[in-house]
N, CA, C and O atoms as a Maestro MAE file, in Angstrom:
{
 s_m_m2io_version
 :::
 2.0.0
}

f_m_ct {
 s_m_title
 :::
 protein
 m_atom[336] {
  # First column is atom index #
  i_m_mmod_type
  r_m_x_coord
  r_m_y_coord
  r_m_z_coord
  i_m_residue_number
  s_m_chain_name
  s_m_pdb_residue_name
  s_m_pdb_atom_name
  i_m_atomic_number
  :::
  1 25 48.687 -76.486 -11.557 1 A "MET " " N  " 7
  2 3 48.615 -76.561 -10.126 1 A "MET " " CA " 6
  3 2 47.243 -77.081 -9.696 1 A "MET " " C  " 6
  4 15 47.142 -78.146 -9.087 1 A "MET " " O  " 8
  5 25 46.199 -76.335 -10.012 2 A "PHE " " N  " 7
  6 3 44.838 -76.786 -9.742 2 A "PHE " " CA " 6
  7 2 44.194 -77.147 -11.075 2 A "PHE " " C  " 6
  8 15 44.186 -76.312 -11.980 2 A "PHE " " O  " 8
  9 25 43.666 -78.328 -11.233 3 A "PRO " " N  " 7
  10 3 43.114 -78.715 -12.540 3 A "PRO " " CA " 6
  11 2 41.793 -78.010 -12.872 3 A "PRO " " C  " 6
  12 15 41.397 -77.972 -14.036 3 A "PRO " " O  " 8
  13 25 41.110 -77.454 -11.872 4 A "SER " " N  " 7
  14 3 39.788 -76.897 -12.146 4 A "SER " " CA " 6
  15 2 39.802 -75.400 -12.456 4 A "SER " " C  " 6
  16 15 38.748 -74.841 -12.761 4 A "SER " " O  " 8
  17 25 40.965 -74.728 -12.389 5 A "ILE " " N  " 7
  18 3 41.011 -73.296 -12.698 5 A "ILE " " CA " 6
  19 2 42.023 -73.049 -13.806 5 A "ILE " " C  " 6
  20 15 42.938 -73.844 -14.019 5 A "ILE " " O  " 8
  21 25 41.848 -71.947 -14.499 6 A "SER " " N  " 7
  22 3 42.711 -71.643 -15.647 6 A "SER " " CA " 6
  23 2 44.062 -71.104 -15.172 6 A "SER " " C  " 6
  24 15 44.256 -70.817 -13.991 6 A "SER " " O  " 8
  25 25 44.975 -70.978 -16.112 7 A "LEU " " N  " 7
  26 3 46.310 -70.476 -15.812 7 A "LEU " " CA " 6
  27 2 46.240 -69.025 -15.332 7 A "LEU " " C  " 6
  28 15 46.967 -68.639 -14.417 7 A "LEU " " O  " 8
  29 25 45.371 -68.224 -15.944 8 A "ALA " " N  " 7
  30 3 45.227 -66.818 -15.538 8 A "ALA " " CA " 6
  31 2 44.732 -66.722 -14.094 8 A "ALA " " C  " 6
  32 15 45.183 -65.861 -13.338 8 A "ALA " " O  " 8
  33 25 43.819 -67.590 -13.717 9 A "GLN " " N  " 7
  34 3 43.329 -67.580 -12.334 9 A "GLN " " CA " 6
  35 2 44.417 -68.022 -11.359 9 A "GLN " " C  " 6
  36 15 44.506 -67.493 -10.251 9 A "GLN " " O  " 8
  37 25 45.232 -68.973 -11.757 10 A "GLU " " N  " 7
  38 3 46.344 -69.407 -10.910 10 A "GLU " " CA " 6
  39 2 47.345 -68.273 -10.719 10 A "GLU " " C  " 6
  40 15 47.842 -68.056 -9.614 10 A "GLU " " O  " 8
  41 25 47.639 -67.552 -11.797 11 A "ILE " " N  " 7
  42 3 48.553 -66.408 -11.702 11 A "ILE " " CA " 6
  43 2 47.945 -65.339 -10.795 11 A "ILE " " C  " 6
  44 15 48.646 -64.746 -9.975 11 A "ILE " " O  " 8
  45 25 46.652 -65.095 -10.940 12 A "GLY " " N  " 7
  46 3 45.978 -64.119 -10.082 12 A "GLY " " CA " 6
  47 2 46.027 -64.511 -8.619 12 A "GLY " " C  " 6
  48 15 46.247 -63.662 -7.755 12 A "GLY " " O  " 8
  49 25 45.825 -65.788 -8.330 13 A "LEU " " N  " 7
  50 3 45.924 -66.267 -6.951 13 A "LEU " " CA " 6
  51 2 47.335 -66.098 -6.409 13 A "LEU " " C  " 6
  52 15 47.515 -65.716 -5.253 13 A "LEU " " O  " 8
  53 25 48.329 -66.377 -7.233 14 A "ALA " " N  " 7
  54 3 49.715 -66.237 -6.791 14 A "ALA " " CA " 6
  55 2 50.040 -64.771 -6.492 14 A "ALA " " C  " 6
  56 15 50.678 -64.459 -5.487 14 A "ALA " " O  " 8
  57 25 49.597 -63.890 -7.366 15 A "VAL " " N  " 7
  58 3 49.841 -62.452 -7.148 15 A "VAL " " CA " 6
  59 2 49.124 -61.982 -5.883 15 A "VAL " " C  " 6
  60 15 49.695 -61.233 -5.090 15 A "VAL " " O  " 8
  61 25 47.904 -62.408 -5.693 16 A "LEU " " N  " 7
  62 3 47.142 -62.048 -4.502 16 A "LEU " " CA " 6
  63 2 47.822 -62.575 -3.240 16 A "LEU " " C  " 6
  64 15 47.898 -61.871 -2.233 16 A "LEU " " O  " 8
  65 25 48.309 -63.797 -3.293 17 A "PHE " " N  " 7
  66 3 49.003 -64.389 -2.149 17 A "PHE " " CA " 6
  67 2 50.279 -63.618 -1.823 17 A "PHE " " C  " 6
  68 15 50.563 -63.351 -0.655 17 A "PHE " " O  " 8
  69 25 51.041 -63.263 -2.842 18 A "VAL " " N  " 7
  70 3 52.289 -62.509 -2.621 18 A "VAL " " CA " 6
  71 2 51.979 -61.125 -2.060 18 A "VAL " " C  " 6
  72 15 52.677 -60.654 -1.162 18 A "VAL " " O  " 8
  73 25 50.948 -60.474 -2.575 19 A "ALA " " N  " 7
  74 3 50.578 -59.149 -2.066 19 A "ALA " " CA " 6
  75 2 50.139 -59.230 -0.607 19 A "ALA " " C  " 6
  76 15 50.502 -58.373 0.199 19 A "ALA " " O  " 8
  77 25 49.365 -60.249 -0.266 20 A "ALA " " N  " 7
  78 3 48.936 -60.419 1.124 20 A "ALA " " CA " 6
  79 2 50.132 -60.704 2.027 20 A "ALA " " C  " 6
  80 15 50.204 -60.192 3.144 20 A "ALA " " O  " 8
  81 25 51.060 -61.509 1.555 21 A "LEU " " N  " 7
  82 3 52.254 -61.824 2.331 21 A "LEU " " CA " 6
  83 2 53.101 -60.580 2.566 21 A "LEU " " C  " 6
  84 15 53.585 -60.361 3.676 21 A "LEU " " O  " 8
  85 25 53.285 -59.764 1.529 22 A "VAL " " N  " 7
  86 3 54.051 -58.524 1.666 22 A "VAL " " CA " 6
  87 2 53.361 -57.582 2.648 22 A "VAL " " C  " 6
  88 15 54.025 -56.936 3.458 22 A "VAL " " O  " 8
  89 25 52.032 -57.500 2.579 23 A "TRP " " N  " 7
  90 3 51.280 -56.634 3.487 23 A "TRP " " CA " 6
  91 2 51.444 -57.091 4.934 23 A "TRP " " C  " 6
  92 15 51.675 -56.271 5.823 23 A "TRP " " O  " 8
  93 25 51.325 -58.394 5.173 24 A "VAL " " N  " 7
  94 3 51.448 -58.924 6.535 24 A "VAL " " CA " 6
  95 2 52.873 -58.695 7.051 24 A "VAL " " C  " 6
  96 15 53.050 -58.314 8.208 24 A "VAL " " O  " 8
  97 25 53.874 -58.917 6.227 25 A "LEU " " N  " 7
  98 3 55.253 -58.687 6.656 25 A "LEU " " CA " 6
  99 2 55.498 -57.205 6.945 25 A "LEU " " C  " 6
  100 15 56.172 -56.872 7.920 25 A "LEU " " O  " 8
  101 25 54.963 -56.322 6.119 26 A "GLY " " N  " 7
  102 3 55.112 -54.882 6.359 26 A "GLY " " CA " 6
  103 2 54.422 -54.449 7.636 26 A "GLY " " C  " 6
  104 15 54.962 -53.645 8.396 26 A "GLY " " O  " 8
  105 25 53.225 -54.982 7.879 27 A "LEU " " N  " 7
  106 3 52.506 -54.656 9.111 27 A "LEU " " CA " 6
  107 2 53.267 -55.159 10.323 27 A "LEU " " C  " 6
  108 15 53.386 -54.452 11.323 27 A "LEU " " O  " 8
  109 25 53.786 -56.385 10.238 28 A "GLY " " N  " 7
  110 3 54.569 -56.926 11.343 28 A "GLY " " CA " 6
  111 2 55.829 -56.116 11.599 28 A "GLY " " C  " 6
  112 15 56.201 -55.881 12.749 28 A "GLY " " O  " 8
  113 25 56.484 -55.693 10.531 29 A "HIS " " N  " 7
  114 3 57.693 -54.872 10.678 29 A "HIS " " CA " 6
  115 2 57.352 -53.536 11.323 29 A "HIS " " C  " 6
  116 15 58.081 -53.069 12.199 29 A "HIS " " O  " 8
  117 25 56.263 -52.923 10.905 30 A "MET " " N  " 7
  118 3 55.848 -51.639 11.460 30 A "MET " " CA " 6
  119 2 55.526 -51.777 12.953 30 A "MET " " C  " 6
  120 15 55.944 -50.947 13.761 30 A "MET " " O  " 8
  121 25 54.786 -52.822 13.311 31 A "LEU " " N  " 7
  122 3 54.448 -53.030 14.718 31 A "LEU " " CA " 6
  123 2 55.680 -53.366 15.540 31 A "LEU " " C  " 6
  124 15 55.799 -52.920 16.681 31 A "LEU " " O  " 8
  125 25 56.602 -54.147 14.980 32 A "TRP " " N  " 7
  126 3 57.818 -54.511 15.678 32 A "TRP " " CA " 6
  127 2 58.665 -53.268 15.944 32 A "TRP " " C  " 6
  128 15 59.210 -53.114 17.037 32 A "TRP " " O  " 8
  129 25 58.781 -52.385 14.959 33 A "ASP " " N  " 7
  130 3 59.552 -51.158 15.129 33 A "ASP " " CA " 6
  131 2 58.926 -50.241 16.168 33 A "ASP " " C  " 6
  132 15 59.635 -49.646 16.979 33 A "ASP " " O  " 8
  133 25 57.608 -50.124 16.147 34 A "SER " " N  " 7
  134 3 56.963 -49.223 17.101 34 A "SER " " CA " 6
  135 2 57.053 -49.767 18.515 34 A "SER " " C  " 6
  136 15 56.970 -49.004 19.478 34 A "SER " " O  " 8
  137 25 57.222 -51.074 18.654 35 A "ARG " " N  " 7
  138 3 57.296 -51.670 19.984 35 A "ARG " " CA " 6
  139 2 58.650 -51.398 20.639 35 A "ARG " " C  " 6
  140 15 58.717 -51.176 21.848 35 A "ARG " " O  " 8
  141 25 59.712 -51.412 19.864 36 A "PHE " " N  " 7
  142 3 61.053 -51.278 20.424 36 A "PHE " " CA " 6
  143 2 61.681 -49.907 20.205 36 A "PHE " " C  " 6
  144 15 62.681 -49.588 20.848 36 A "PHE " " O  " 8
  145 25 61.145 -49.118 19.349 37 A "HIS " " N  " 7
  146 3 61.704 -47.793 19.091 37 A "HIS " " CA " 6
  147 2 60.702 -46.732 19.518 37 A "HIS " " C  " 6
  148 15 59.954 -46.200 18.698 37 A "HIS " " O  " 8
  149 25 60.695 -46.434 20.807 38 A "GLN " " N  " 7
  150 3 59.788 -45.423 21.330 38 A "GLN " " CA " 6
  151 2 60.306 -44.044 20.921 38 A "GLN " " C  " 6
  152 15 61.518 -43.843 20.844 38 A "GLN " " O  " 8
  153 25 59.409 -43.092 20.658 39 A "PRO " " N  " 7
  154 3 59.871 -41.756 20.304 39 A "PRO " " CA " 6
  155 2 60.609 -41.107 21.473 39 A "PRO " " C  " 6
  156 15 60.374 -41.424 22.639 39 A "PRO " " O  " 8
  157 25 61.495 -40.202 21.126 40 A "GLU " " N  " 7
  158 3 62.257 -39.511 22.158 40 A "GLU " " CA " 6
  159 2 61.316 -38.683 23.016 40 A "GLU " " C  " 6
  160 15 60.316 -38.168 22.516 40 A "GLU " " O  " 8
  161 25 61.622 -38.545 24.309 41 A "PRO " " N  " 7
  162 3 60.770 -37.706 25.147 41 A "PRO " " CA " 6
  163 2 60.780 -36.270 24.635 41 A "PRO " " C  " 6
  164 15 61.838 -35.709 24.351 41 A "PRO " " O  " 8
  165 25 59.623 -35.701 24.526 42 A "GLY " " N  " 7
  166 3 59.503 -34.327 24.041 42 A "GLY " " CA " 6
  167 2 59.531 -34.196 22.539 42 A "GLY " " C  " 6
  168 15 59.577 -33.081 22.020 42 A "GLY " " O  " 8
  169 25 59.506 -35.319 21.819 43 A "ALA " " N  " 7
  170 3 59.577 -35.250 20.359 43 A "ALA " " CA " 6
  171 2 58.328 -34.608 19.771 43 A "ALA " " C  " 6
  172 15 58.393 -33.949 18.734 43 A "ALA " " O  " 8
  173 25 57.184 -34.803 20.438 44 A "TYR " " N  " 7
  174 3 55.939 -34.276 19.902 44 A "TYR " " CA " 6
  175 2 55.480 -33.013 20.624 44 A "TYR " " C  " 6
  176 15 54.400 -32.497 20.335 44 A "TYR " " O  " 8
  177 25 56.271 -32.515 21.544 45 A "GLU " " N  " 7
  178 3 55.883 -31.290 22.232 45 A "GLU " " CA " 6
  179 2 55.955 -30.116 21.262 45 A "GLU " " C  " 6
  180 15 56.874 -30.018 20.449 45 A "GLU " " O  " 8
  181 25 54.997 -29.253 21.361 46 A "GLY " " N  " 7
  182 3 54.972 -28.074 20.509 46 A "GLY " " CA " 6
  183 2 54.295 -28.304 19.171 46 A "GLY " " C  " 6
  184 15 54.071 -27.345 18.433 46 A "GLY " " O  " 8
  185 25 53.966 -29.525 18.838 47 A "VAL " " N  " 7
  186 3 53.266 -29.807 17.595 47 A "VAL " " CA " 6
  187 2 51.770 -29.824 17.904 47 A "VAL " " C  " 6
  188 15 51.282 -30.705 18.611 47 A "VAL " " O  " 8
  189 25 51.062 -28.853 17.374 48 A "ALA " " N  " 7
  190 3 49.634 -28.765 17.635 48 A "ALA " " CA " 6
  191 2 48.900 -29.775 16.761 48 A "ALA " " C  " 6
  192 15 49.041 -29.759 15.538 48 A "ALA " " O  " 8
  193 25 48.127 -30.643 17.374 49 A "VAL " " N  " 7
  194 3 47.369 -31.620 16.622 49 A "VAL " " CA " 6
  195 2 46.224 -30.927 15.892 49 A "VAL " " C  " 6
  196 15 45.988 -31.157 14.705 49 A "VAL " " O  " 8
  197 25 45.526 -30.080 16.626 50 A "ILE " " N  " 7
  198 3 44.456 -29.280 16.034 50 A "ILE " " CA " 6
  199 2 44.868 -27.823 16.173 50 A "ILE " " C  " 6
  200 15 45.127 -27.369 17.287 50 A "ILE " " O  " 8
  201 25 44.934 -27.086 15.087 51 A "PRO " " N  " 7
  202 3 45.364 -25.700 15.192 51 A "PRO " " CA " 6
  203 2 44.378 -24.874 16.011 51 A "PRO " " C  " 6
  204 15 43.180 -25.156 16.040 51 A "PRO " " O  " 8
  205 25 44.898 -23.866 16.663 52 A "ALA " " N  " 7
  206 3 44.059 -22.997 17.480 52 A "ALA " " CA " 6
  207 2 43.085 -22.230 16.598 52 A "ALA " " C  " 6
  208 15 43.408 -21.862 15.468 52 A "ALA " " O  " 8
  209 25 41.901 -21.998 17.123 53 A "GLN " " N  " 7
  210 3 40.893 -21.268 16.367 53 A "GLN " " CA " 6
  211 2 41.257 -19.791 16.336 53 A "GLN " " C  " 6
  212 15 41.621 -19.206 17.356 53 A "GLN " " O  " 8
  213 25 41.155 -19.209 15.170 54 A "ARG " " N  " 7
  214 3 41.488 -17.796 15.038 54 A "ARG " " CA " 6
  215 2 40.316 -16.945 15.486 54 A "ARG " " C  " 6
  216 15 39.157 -17.314 15.298 54 A "ARG " " O  " 8
  217 25 40.620 -15.831 16.064 55 A "SER " " N  " 7
  218 3 39.564 -14.908 16.475 55 A "SER " " CA " 6
  219 2 39.209 -14.012 15.302 55 A "SER " " C  " 6
  220 15 39.924 -13.981 14.300 55 A "SER " " O  " 8
  221 25 38.099 -13.277 15.423 56 A "THR " " N  " 7
  222 3 37.679 -12.388 14.333 56 A "THR " " CA " 6
  223 2 38.601 -11.192 14.224 56 A "THR " " C  " 6
  224 15 38.615 -10.515 13.195 56 A "THR " " O  " 8
  225 25 39.374 -10.917 15.267 57 A "ALA " " N  " 7
  226 3 40.288 -9.785 15.228 57 A "ALA " " CA " 6
  227 2 41.563 -10.113 14.453 57 A "ALA " " C  " 6
  228 15 42.404 -9.234 14.264 57 A "ALA " " O  " 8
  229 25 41.721 -11.334 14.009 58 A "THR " " N  " 7
  230 3 42.935 -11.729 13.305 58 A "THR " " CA " 6
  231 2 43.078 -10.998 11.981 58 A "THR " " C  " 6
  232 15 44.141 -10.461 11.668 58 A "THR " " O  " 8
  233 25 42.018 -10.983 11.221 59 A "HIS " " N  " 7
  234 3 42.061 -10.352 9.908 59 A "HIS " " CA " 6
  235 2 40.711 -9.720 9.639 59 A "HIS " " C  " 6
  236 15 39.683 -10.336 9.919 59 A "HIS " " O  " 8
  237 25 40.682 -8.507 9.103 60 A "PRO " " N  " 7
  238 3 39.391 -7.850 8.874 60 A "PRO " " CA " 6
  239 2 38.512 -8.550 7.841 60 A "PRO " " C  " 6
  240 15 37.298 -8.346 7.833 60 A "PRO " " O  " 8
  241 25 39.093 -9.363 6.981 61 A "MET " " N  " 7
  242 3 38.297 -10.059 5.970 61 A "MET " " CA " 6
  243 2 37.532 -11.234 6.565 61 A "MET " " C  " 6
  244 15 36.692 -11.818 5.881 61 A "MET " " O  " 8
  245 25 37.799 -11.601 7.824 62 A "GLU " " N  " 7
  246 3 37.150 -12.750 8.438 62 A "GLU " " CA " 6
  247 2 35.883 -12.371 9.189 62 A "GLU " " C  " 6
  248 15 35.252 -13.234 9.800 62 A "GLU " " O  " 8
  249 25 35.508 -11.134 9.157 63 A "SER " " N  " 7
  250 3 34.257 -10.719 9.786 63 A "SER " " CA " 6
  251 2 33.452 -9.902 8.788 63 A "SER " " C  " 6
  252 15 34.012 -9.191 7.954 63 A "SER " " O  " 8
  253 25 32.134 -10.012 8.882 64 A "VAL " " N  " 7
  254 3 31.244 -9.323 7.951 64 A "VAL " " CA " 6
  255 2 30.196 -8.585 8.770 64 A "VAL " " C  " 6
  256 15 29.590 -9.157 9.676 64 A "VAL " " O  " 8
  257 25 29.991 -7.338 8.454 65 A "GLU " " N  " 7
  258 3 28.944 -6.549 9.095 65 A "GLU " " CA " 6
  259 2 27.639 -6.800 8.343 65 A "GLU " " C  " 6
  260 15 27.582 -6.639 7.124 65 A "GLU " " O  " 8
  261 25 26.585 -7.198 9.073 66 A "LEU " " N  " 7
  262 3 25.291 -7.457 8.461 66 A "LEU " " CA " 6
  263 2 24.381 -6.259 8.648 66 A "LEU " " C  " 6
  264 15 24.439 -5.553 9.655 66 A "LEU " " O  " 8
  265 25 23.541 -6.053 7.650 67 A "THR " " N  " 7
  266 3 22.529 -5.013 7.798 67 A "THR " " CA " 6
  267 2 21.431 -5.532 8.712 67 A "THR " " C  " 6
  268 15 21.379 -6.722 9.022 67 A "THR " " O  " 8
  269 25 20.553 -4.632 9.140 68 A "GLU " " N  " 7
  270 3 19.472 -5.033 10.032 68 A "GLU " " CA " 6
  271 2 18.548 -6.044 9.352 68 A "GLU " " C  " 6
  272 15 18.081 -6.985 9.995 68 A "GLU " " O  " 8
  273 25 18.283 -5.860 8.070 69 A "ALA " " N  " 7
  274 3 17.426 -6.792 7.328 69 A "ALA " " CA " 6
  275 2 18.081 -8.169 7.240 69 A "ALA " " C  " 6
  276 15 17.406 -9.192 7.355 69 A "ALA " " O  " 8
  277 25 19.398 -8.190 7.035 70 A "GLU " " N  " 7
  278 3 20.107 -9.464 6.968 70 A "GLU " " CA " 6
  279 2 20.096 -10.172 8.321 70 A "GLU " " C  " 6
  280 15 19.939 -11.391 8.385 70 A "GLU " " O  " 8
  281 25 20.261 -9.410 9.399 71 A "GLU " " N  " 7
  282 3 20.211 -10.006 10.735 71 A "GLU " " CA " 6
  283 2 18.831 -10.591 11.025 71 A "GLU " " C  " 6
  284 15 18.726 -11.669 11.609 71 A "GLU " " O  " 8
  285 25 17.769 -9.886 10.621 72 A "GLU " " N  " 7
  286 3 16.405 -10.395 10.826 72 A "GLU " " CA " 6
  287 2 16.167 -11.647 9.990 72 A "GLU " " C  " 6
  288 15 15.550 -12.603 10.461 72 A "GLU " " O  " 8
  289 25 16.651 -11.644 8.757 73 A "ALA " " N  " 7
  290 3 16.488 -12.809 7.889 73 A "ALA " " CA " 6
  291 2 17.246 -14.013 8.472 73 A "ALA " " C  " 6
  292 15 16.749 -15.139 8.436 73 A "ALA " " O  " 8
  293 25 18.427 -13.776 8.997 74 A "PHE " " N  " 7
  294 3 19.202 -14.857 9.601 74 A "PHE " " CA " 6
  295 2 18.507 -15.391 10.850 74 A "PHE " " C  " 6
  296 15 18.465 -16.600 11.074 74 A "PHE " " O  " 8
  297 25 17.960 -14.480 11.665 75 A "ALA " " N  " 7
  298 3 17.240 -14.908 12.866 75 A "ALA " " CA " 6
  299 2 16.012 -15.736 12.484 75 A "ALA " " C  " 6
  300 15 15.713 -16.733 13.141 75 A "ALA " " O  " 8
  301 25 15.305 -15.337 11.437 76 A "GLY " " N  " 7
  302 3 14.159 -16.121 10.966 76 A "GLY " " CA " 6
  303 2 14.580 -17.488 10.459 76 A "GLY " " C  " 6
  304 15 13.887 -18.481 10.681 76 A "GLY " " O  " 8
  305 25 15.706 -17.539 9.784 77 A "LEU " " N  " 7
  306 3 16.220 -18.816 9.299 77 A "LEU " " CA " 6
  307 2 16.583 -19.737 10.454 77 A "LEU " " C  " 6
  308 15 16.286 -20.931 10.408 77 A "LEU " " O  " 8
  309 25 17.211 -19.211 11.471 78 A "ILE " " N  " 7
  310 3 17.592 -20.001 12.632 78 A "ILE " " CA " 6
  311 2 16.349 -20.531 13.351 78 A "ILE " " C  " 6
  312 15 16.359 -21.653 13.857 78 A "ILE " " O  " 8
  313 25 15.271 -19.727 13.400 79 A "ARG " " N  " 7
  314 3 14.040 -20.165 14.068 79 A "ARG " " CA " 6
  315 2 13.376 -21.314 13.324 79 A "ARG " " C  " 6
  316 15 12.620 -22.074 13.928 79 A "ARG " " O  " 8
  317 25 13.638 -21.460 12.032 80 A "THR " " N  " 7
  318 3 13.016 -22.535 11.252 80 A "THR " " CA " 6
  319 2 13.736 -23.870 11.427 80 A "THR " " C  " 6
  320 15 13.201 -24.902 11.021 80 A "THR " " O  " 8
  321 25 14.932 -23.882 12.018 81 A "ILE " " N  " 7
  322 3 15.661 -25.122 12.213 81 A "ILE " " CA " 6
  323 2 14.988 -25.908 13.334 81 A "ILE " " C  " 6
  324 15 14.830 -25.397 14.442 81 A "ILE " " O  " 8
  325 25 14.590 -27.157 13.047 82 A "PRO " " N  " 7
  326 3 13.893 -27.935 14.073 82 A "PRO " " CA " 6
  327 2 14.870 -28.361 15.179 82 A "PRO " " C  " 6
  328 15 15.997 -28.770 14.903 82 A "PRO " " O  " 8
  329 25 14.423 -28.258 16.411 83 A "LEU " " N  " 7
  330 3 15.205 -28.707 17.545 83 A "LEU " " CA " 6
  331 2 14.723 -30.062 17.994 83 A "LEU " " C  " 6
  332 15 13.539 -30.369 17.856 83 A "LEU " " O  " 8
  333 25 15.580 -30.860 18.513 84 A "ARG " " N  " 7
  334 3 15.186 -32.199 18.955 84 A "ARG " " CA " 6
  335 2 14.614 -32.168 20.321 84 A "ARG " " C  " 6
  336 15 14.228 -33.209 20.852 84 A "ARG " " O  " 8
  :::
 }
 m_bond[335] {
  # First column is bond index #
  i_m_from
  i_m_to
  i_m_order
  :::
  1 1 2 1
  2 2 3 1
  3 3 4 2
  4 3 5 1
  5 5 6 1
  6 6 7 1
  7 7 8 2
  8 7 9 1
  9 9 10 1
  10 10 11 1
  11 11 12 2
  12 11 13 1
  13 13 14 1
  14 14 15 1
  15 15 16 2
  16 15 17 1
  17 17 18 1
  18 18 19 1
  19 19 20 2
  20 19 21 1
  21 21 22 1
  22 22 23 1
  23 23 24 2
  24 23 25 1
  25 25 26 1
  26 26 27 1
  27 27 28 2
  28 27 29 1
  29 29 30 1
  30 30 31 1
  31 31 32 2
  32 31 33 1
  33 33 34 1
  34 34 35 1
  35 35 36 2
  36 35 37 1
  37 37 38 1
  38 38 39 1
  39 39 40 2
  40 39 41 1
  41 41 42 1
  42 42 43 1
  43 43 44 2
  44 43 45 1
  45 45 46 1
  46 46 47 1
  47 47 48 2
  48 47 49 1
  49 49 50 1
  50 50 51 1
  51 51 52 2
  52 51 53 1
  53 53 54 1
  54 54 55 1
  55 55 56 2
  56 55 57 1
  57 57 58 1
  58 58 59 1
  59 59 60 2
  60 59 61 1
  61 61 62 1
  62 62 63 1
  63 63 64 2
  64 63 65 1
  65 65 66 1
  66 66 67 1
  67 67 68 2
  68 67 69 1
  69 69 70 1
  70 70 71 1
  71 71 72 2
  72 71 73 1
  73 73 74 1
  74 74 75 1
  75 75 76 2
  76 75 77 1
  77 77 78 1
  78 78 79 1
  79 79 80 2
  80 79 81 1
  81 81 82 1
  82 82 83 1
  83 83 84 2
  84 83 85 1
  85 85 86 1
  86 86 87 1
  87 87 88 2
  88 87 89 1
  89 89 90 1
  90 90 91 1
  91 91 92 2
  92 91 93 1
  93 93 94 1
  94 94 95 1
  95 95 96 2
  96 95 97 1
  97 97 98 1
  98 98 99 1
  99 99 100 2
  100 99 101 1
  101 101 102 1
  102 102 103 1
  103 103 104 2
  104 103 105 1
  105 105 106 1
  106 106 107 1
  107 107 108 2
  108 107 109 1
  109 109 110 1
  110 110 111 1
  111 111 112 2
  112 111 113 1
  113 113 114 1
  114 114 115 1
  115 115 116 2
  116 115 117 1
  117 117 118 1
  118 118 119 1
  119 119 120 2
  120 119 121 1
  121 121 122 1
  122 122 123 1
  123 123 124 2
  124 123 125 1
  125 125 126 1
  126 126 127 1
  127 127 128 2
  128 127 129 1
  129 129 130 1
  130 130 131 1
  131 131 132 2
  132 131 133 1
  133 133 134 1
  134 134 135 1
  135 135 136 2
  136 135 137 1
  137 137 138 1
  138 138 139 1
  139 139 140 2
  140 139 141 1
  141 141 142 1
  142 142 143 1
  143 143 144 2
  144 143 145 1
  145 145 146 1
  146 146 147 1
  147 147 148 2
  148 147 149 1
  149 149 150 1
  150 150 151 1
  151 151 152 2
  152 151 153 1
  153 153 154 1
  154 154 155 1
  155 155 156 2
  156 155 157 1
  157 157 158 1
  158 158 159 1
  159 159 160 2
  160 159 161 1
  161 161 162 1
  162 162 163 1
  163 163 164 2
  164 163 165 1
  165 165 166 1
  166 166 167 1
  167 167 168 2
  168 167 169 1
  169 169 170 1
  170 170 171 1
  171 171 172 2
  172 171 173 1
  173 173 174 1
  174 174 175 1
  175 175 176 2
  176 175 177 1
  177 177 178 1
  178 178 179 1
  179 179 180 2
  180 179 181 1
  181 181 182 1
  182 182 183 1
  183 183 184 2
  184 183 185 1
  185 185 186 1
  186 186 187 1
  187 187 188 2
  188 187 189 1
  189 189 190 1
  190 190 191 1
  191 191 192 2
  192 191 193 1
  193 193 194 1
  194 194 195 1
  195 195 196 2
  196 195 197 1
  197 197 198 1
  198 198 199 1
  199 199 200 2
  200 199 201 1
  201 201 202 1
  202 202 203 1
  203 203 204 2
  204 203 205 1
  205 205 206 1
  206 206 207 1
  207 207 208 2
  208 207 209 1
  209 209 210 1
  210 210 211 1
  211 211 212 2
  212 211 213 1
  213 213 214 1
  214 214 215 1
  215 215 216 2
  216 215 217 1
  217 217 218 1
  218 218 219 1
  219 219 220 2
  220 219 221 1
  221 221 222 1
  222 222 223 1
  223 223 224 2
  224 223 225 1
  225 225 226 1
  226 226 227 1
  227 227 228 2
  228 227 229 1
  229 229 230 1
  230 230 231 1
  231 231 232 2
  232 231 233 1
  233 233 234 1
  234 234 235 1
  235 235 236 2
  236 235 237 1
  237 237 238 1
  238 238 239 1
  239 239 240 2
  240 239 241 1
  241 241 242 1
  242 242 243 1
  243 243 244 2
  244 243 245 1
  245 245 246 1
  246 246 247 1
  247 247 248 2
  248 247 249 1
  249 249 250 1
  250 250 251 1
  251 251 252 2
  252 251 253 1
  253 253 254 1
  254 254 255 1
  255 255 256 2
  256 255 257 1
  257 257 258 1
  258 258 259 1
  259 259 260 2
  260 259 261 1
  261 261 262 1
  262 262 263 1
  263 263 264 2
  264 263 265 1
  265 265 266 1
  266 266 267 1
  267 267 268 2
  268 267 269 1
  269 269 270 1
  270 270 271 1
  271 271 272 2
  272 271 273 1
  273 273 274 1
  274 274 275 1
  275 275 276 2
  276 275 277 1
  277 277 278 1
  278 278 279 1
  279 279 280 2
  280 279 281 1
  281 281 282 1
  282 282 283 1
  283 283 284 2
  284 283 285 1
  285 285 286 1
  286 286 287 1
  287 287 288 2
  288 287 289 1
  289 289 290 1
  290 290 291 1
  291 291 292 2
  292 291 293 1
  293 293 294 1
  294 294 295 1
  295 295 296 2
  296 295 297 1
  297 297 298 1
  298 298 299 1
  299 299 300 2
  300 299 301 1
  301 301 302 1
  302 302 303 1
  303 303 304 2
  304 303 305 1
  305 305 306 1
  306 306 307 1
  307 307 308 2
  308 307 309 1
  309 309 310 1
  310 310 311 1
  311 311 312 2
  312 311 313 1
  313 313 314 1
  314 314 315 1
  315 315 316 2
  316 315 317 1
  317 317 318 1
  318 318 319 1
  319 319 320 2
  320 319 321 1
  321 321 322 1
  322 322 323 1
  323 323 324 2
  324 323 325 1
  325 325 326 1
  326 326 327 1
  327 327 328 2
  328 327 329 1
  329 329 330 1
  330 330 331 1
  331 331 332 2
  332 331 333 1
  333 333 334 1
  334 334 335 1
  335 335 336 2
  :::
 }
}
C-alpha cells in the first residue's frame, strides 16, 4: 500500500483506523439514541445521586469519646494548620 512503511506498520494503521471508525460509530449511535429516546418522566426520581450523610447517632461505632489529653492534642494540631 505505502512503499515507505513495512507490512506490520500497514496492518497497525489498518487496525487503528478500524478501531477509530468503530469508536466514532458507537459515539454517534449513543448520541443519536439519547437525542430521540428521552427517559420516562420520573424515571430518576427517588435515586439519590449522593447518599445522605449519616449522623453520629446512627451507630455507636461511628463516634469516639476522646480523653481530655487527646482533645488538647487535637486542638494543638489544628492550631498548627496554616490558614490562608
